[in-house]
C-alpha positions in Angstrom: -31.4 -1.5 107.0 -30.7 -5.2 106.2 -27.2 -6.1 105.2 -26.6 -6.8 101.5 -26.6 -10.6 101.0 -23.3 -11.8 99.5 -23.7 -14.1 96.5 -20.6 -16.1 95.3 -21.1 -16.8 91.6 -19.3 -19.9 90.4 -19.1 -20.2 86.6 -18.4 -23.9 86.3 -15.3 -25.2 84.6 -12.9 -22.9 82.7 -9.3 -22.8 81.5 -8.0 -26.3 80.7 -11.5 -27.7 81.7 -14.0 -26.7 79.1 -16.8 -28.8 80.7 -19.3 -30.1 78.1 -18.4 -29.5 74.5 -20.8 -29.7 71.5 -20.4 -28.4 68.0 -17.3 -26.5 69.0 -19.0 -24.7 71.9 -17.9 -25.0 75.5 -19.9 -25.0 78.6 -17.2 -23.0 80.4 -17.7 -20.0 78.0 -21.5 -20.0 78.3 -21.3 -20.3 82.1 -18.9 -17.3 82.2 -21.1 -15.2 79.9 -24.0 -15.7 82.2 -21.9 -14.9 85.3 -20.6 -11.7 83.8 -24.2 -10.5 83.1 -25.6 -11.8 86.5 -23.1 -10.1 88.8 -23.7 -6.5 87.9 -27.5 -7.1 87.8 -27.4 -8.5 91.4 -25.2 -5.7 92.6 -27.7 -3.2 91.3 -30.4 -5.0 93.3 -28.4 -4.5 96.5 -26.5 -7.8 96.6 -22.8 -8.0 97.2 -21.2 -10.2 94.6 -18.0 -12.3 94.4 -16.8 -14.8 91.7 -14.8 -18.0 91.8 -13.5 -16.9 88.4 -14.2 -13.9 86.1 -12.0 -15.0 83.2 -11.4 -18.2 81.3 -9.1 -19.7 83.9 -8.7 -23.0 85.6 -10.0 -23.1 89.2 -10.1 -26.4 91.0 -13.1 -27.6 92.9 -11.2 -27.4 96.2 -10.2 -23.8 95.4 -13.8 -22.9 94.7 -14.8 -24.3 98.1 -11.9 -22.5 99.7 -13.0 -19.2 98.2 -16.5 -19.8 99.7 -15.1 -20.7 103.1 -12.9 -17.5 103.0 -15.6 -15.0 102.1 -18.6 -16.8 103.8 -21.3 -15.9 101.3 -25.0 -16.2 102.0 -25.3 -18.3 98.8 -22.9 -20.2 96.6 -24.5 -20.2 93.1 -22.8 -22.5 90.5 -23.7 -22.1 86.9 -23.5 -25.0 84.4 -24.7 -26.5 81.1 -25.6 -30.1 80.9 -24.7 -32.8 78.4 -25.9 -36.4 77.8 -25.2 -39.2 75.4 -28.8 -38.9 74.1 -29.2 -35.8 71.9 -32.9 -35.8 73.0 -32.1 -35.1 76.7 -33.2 -31.6 77.6 -34.3 -29.4 80.4 -33.3 -26.9 83.1 -32.3 -28.3 86.5 -31.4 -26.9 89.9 -29.5 -29.0 92.3 -28.8 -28.8 96.1 -27.0 -31.2 98.4 -29.1 -34.2 99.8 -31.5 -33.7 102.6 -33.5 -30.7 103.9 -31.1 -27.8 104.1 -31.0 -24.0 104.0 -30.3 -24.4 100.2 -33.7 -25.8 99.4 -35.7 -22.5 99.6 -33.1 -20.6 97.5 -33.3 -23.4 94.9 -37.1 -23.3 94.9 -37.1 -19.5 94.4 -34.7 -19.9 91.5 -36.8 -22.7 89.9 -40.0 -20.7 90.3 -38.4 -17.7 88.6 -36.9 -19.7 85.8 -40.2 -21.4 85.2 -42.0 -18.0 85.0 -39.3 -16.6 82.7 -39.1 -19.7 80.4 -42.6 -21.2 80.4 -41.9 -23.2 77.3 -38.8 -24.9 78.7 -38.7 -28.4 80.1 -37.8 -28.5 83.9 -36.3 -31.6 85.3 -37.4 -31.7 88.9 -37.7 -34.1 91.9 -40.6 -33.6 94.3 -39.9 -36.7 96.3 -38.9 -34.5 99.3 -41.7 -32.0 98.7 -39.6 -29.4 96.8 -38.6 -29.2 93.1 -34.8 -29.2 93.3 -32.8 -32.3 92.5 -30.3 -33.5 95.0 -26.7 -34.6 94.3 -23.4 -35.1 96.0 -21.7 -32.5 93.9 -18.5 -31.4 95.6 -19.3 -27.6 95.5 -22.7 -28.4 97.1 -21.6 -30.7 99.8 -18.3 -29.1 100.8 -19.4 -25.5 101.0 -20.3 -24.2 104.4 -23.3 -22.1 103.2 -26.5 -22.4 101.2 -25.5 -23.6 97.8 -27.4 -24.3 94.5 -26.2 -25.5 91.1 -28.1 -24.5 88.0 -27.9 -26.6 84.9 -29.2 -24.0 82.3 -29.8 -26.5 79.5 -28.2 -29.3 77.5 -25.4 -28.5 75.1 -25.8 -31.9 73.6 -29.4 -31.0 72.5 -29.3 -29.1 69.2 -32.3 -26.9 70.2 -31.1 -26.0 73.7 -27.6 -25.4 72.5 -28.9 -22.9 69.8 -30.9 -21.2 72.6 -27.9 -21.1 75.0 -25.8 -19.5 72.2 -28.2 -16.7 71.4 -26.9 -13.3 72.2 -29.9 -12.5 74.4 -30.0 -15.7 76.4 -27.3 -14.9 79.1 -29.2 -11.7 79.8 -32.6 -13.5 80.0 -31.2 -16.2 82.3 -29.5 -13.5 84.5 -32.8 -11.6 84.8 -34.6 -14.8 85.9 -31.9 -15.7 88.4 -31.9 -12.2 89.8 -35.7 -12.3 90.2 -35.5 -15.6 92.0 -32.7 -14.3 94.3 -34.8 -11.2 95.1 -37.6 -13.5 96.3 -35.2 -15.5 98.3 -33.6 -12.3 99.8 -37.0 -11.3 101.2 -36.8 -14.3 103.6 -33.4 -13.5 105.0 
């Protein structure tokens, strides 16, 4: 029997850092709602799960990376909502660190599953290196010593996407999509 892959779920921001804020709603709370739905779902699909935070608390970027270094997950999965000065900016994005890395296939599986689950959503992708994930020098992606992906679930600054992110069923739907993507990724381990 294969070992259960360990996923470190990182609900971005929290505590004194609300992340993006729009119309009185914080990114940190949405990220946490999704994380709290995603963890049990993954566990039921034979993943082991750990969190960088499970409550509304402040956790520094360095601490998030240290947690990852301490538990050595198979994948670090950071959950976020985006924001932009233009209220028209929209879309779902998945980021990895620059270059071809072990993170790319996990990110592609996540994107494929999100696209299947949300066919009417906009996806902001970058195929310049032959895969759909975008690349960035985000601290939690470049400093973790494991595969790592960061999912931007939508723009809080966009009225339509904010309304969708705040629906009661959305965290469950996103969690189902992420779980499906991680199951596809798990088959390759």
